[in-house]
C-alpha positions in Angstrom: 123.9 73.6 83.1 121.3 76.5 83.2 119.4 74.6 85.9 122.5 74.4 88.0 123.2 78.1 87.6 119.6 78.9 88.6 119.8 76.6 91.6 123.0 78.3 92.8 121.6 81.8 92.3 118.3 80.7 94.1 120.2 79.2 97.0 122.3 82.3 97.4 119.1 84.5 97.2 117.5 82.3 99.9 120.5 82.5 102.2 120.6 86.3 101.8 116.9 86.6 102.5 117.1 84.4 105.6 120.2 86.0 107.0 118.9 89.6 106.4 115.6 88.5 108.2 113.6 89.5 105.2 111.7 86.2 105.6 111.0 86.8 109.3 107.4 87.0 110.2 108.3 89.4 113.0 110.1 91.8 110.6 107.2 91.7 108.2 104.7 92.4 111.0 106.9 95.2 112.3 107.0 96.7 108.8 103.2 96.7 108.6 103.0 98.4 111.9 105.5 101.1 110.7 107.6 100.0 113.7 111.0 99.7 112.0 112.9 100.8 109.0 114.5 97.3 108.4 112.2 96.0 105.7 111.7 99.3 104.1 115.5 99.6 103.8 115.6 96.1 102.2 112.8 96.8 99.8 114.2 100.3 98.9 117.6 98.9 98.3 116.1 96.2 96.0 114.1 98.9 94.1 117.2 101.1 93.6 119.3 98.1 92.4 116.5 97.1 90.1 116.1 100.5 88.5 119.9 100.9 88.0 120.1 97.3 86.6 117.2 97.9 84.2 118.8 101.2 82.9 122.1 99.4 82.4 120.3 96.6 80.4 118.5 99.1 78.3 121.4 101.4 77.6 123.9 98.7 76.8 121.4 96.5 75.0 122.3 93.4 77.1 120.9 90.1 75.9 119.2 87.4 77.9 121.0 84.2 78.7 119.8 82.5 75.6 121.0 85.4 73.4 117.6 86.8 72.6 116.6 90.5 73.2 115.2 91.5 76.6 111.5 92.4 76.5 111.5 95.6 78.6 108.5 97.4 77.2 106.4 99.6 79.5 103.1 98.3 80.8 99.8 100.1 80.2 98.9 102.4 83.1 95.7 101.4 84.9 94.9 102.6 88.4 92.2 100.0 89.2 94.5 97.2 88.1 97.4 98.2 90.2 95.2 99.4 93.1 93.2 96.1 93.4 96.2 93.9 92.7 98.3 95.8 95.3 95.6 95.5 97.9 95.2 91.7 97.2 98.9 91.2 97.3 99.3 93.3 100.5 96.4 91.5 102.3 97.9 88.1 101.3 101.3 89.2 102.5 100.0 90.5 105.8 97.8 87.4 106.5 100.5 84.9 105.5 103.4 86.8 106.9 105.4 86.3 103.7 105.4 87.3 100.1 106.3 84.7 97.3 110.1 84.9 97.7 110.3 84.4 101.4 107.6 81.6 101.3 110.1 79.3 99.7 112.9 80.5 101.9 110.8 79.6 105.0 110.0 76.2 103.5 113.8 75.6 103.0 114.5 76.8 106.5 112.2 74.0 107.8 109.0 75.9 108.6 106.5 73.2 107.5 103.3 75.3 108.1 104.3 77.6 105.2 103.6 74.7 102.8 99.9 75.5 103.4 100.5 79.1 102.2 102.5 77.9 99.2 99.7 75.5 98.3 97.2 78.3 98.5 99.4 80.6 96.4 99.8 77.9 93.7 96.1 77.2 93.8 95.3 80.9 93.5 97.6 81.3 90.5 96.0 78.3 88.8 92.5 79.7 89.4 93.6 83.0 88.0 94.9 81.3 84.9 91.5 79.7 84.4 89.5 82.9 84.7 92.1 85.4 83.4 90.2 86.0 80.1 87.0 86.8 82.0 88.7 89.5 84.2 89.0 93.2 83.2 92.6 94.0 82.5 
């Protein structure tokens, strides 16, 4: 039953991403050129909803789907970690024309060439898992 709920939510998310053009390479390119507010509006709206949602979860002590407590502890602040991670993420996003969410939306929309990017992302995640203990965190 949980899988069906996740599939429905994911499908709805994909449709919203596609219809709002958040998965559009042109919109992403336009954002990196500071040519339009479109993507900044979408990202800003998501950030605001996330902050409000997190505060509601914390203040009302809302449980996860399985009934366990949510683990919303703050992360350790580290400028190099976020700086280098953000640069790598941004470069990948700019080169591929999509971040992880829209990659799957584009695959579902029939853009077959995005499968190369998805394969690279999965491979990179696997390699990170192998060398994670050797990296400075």
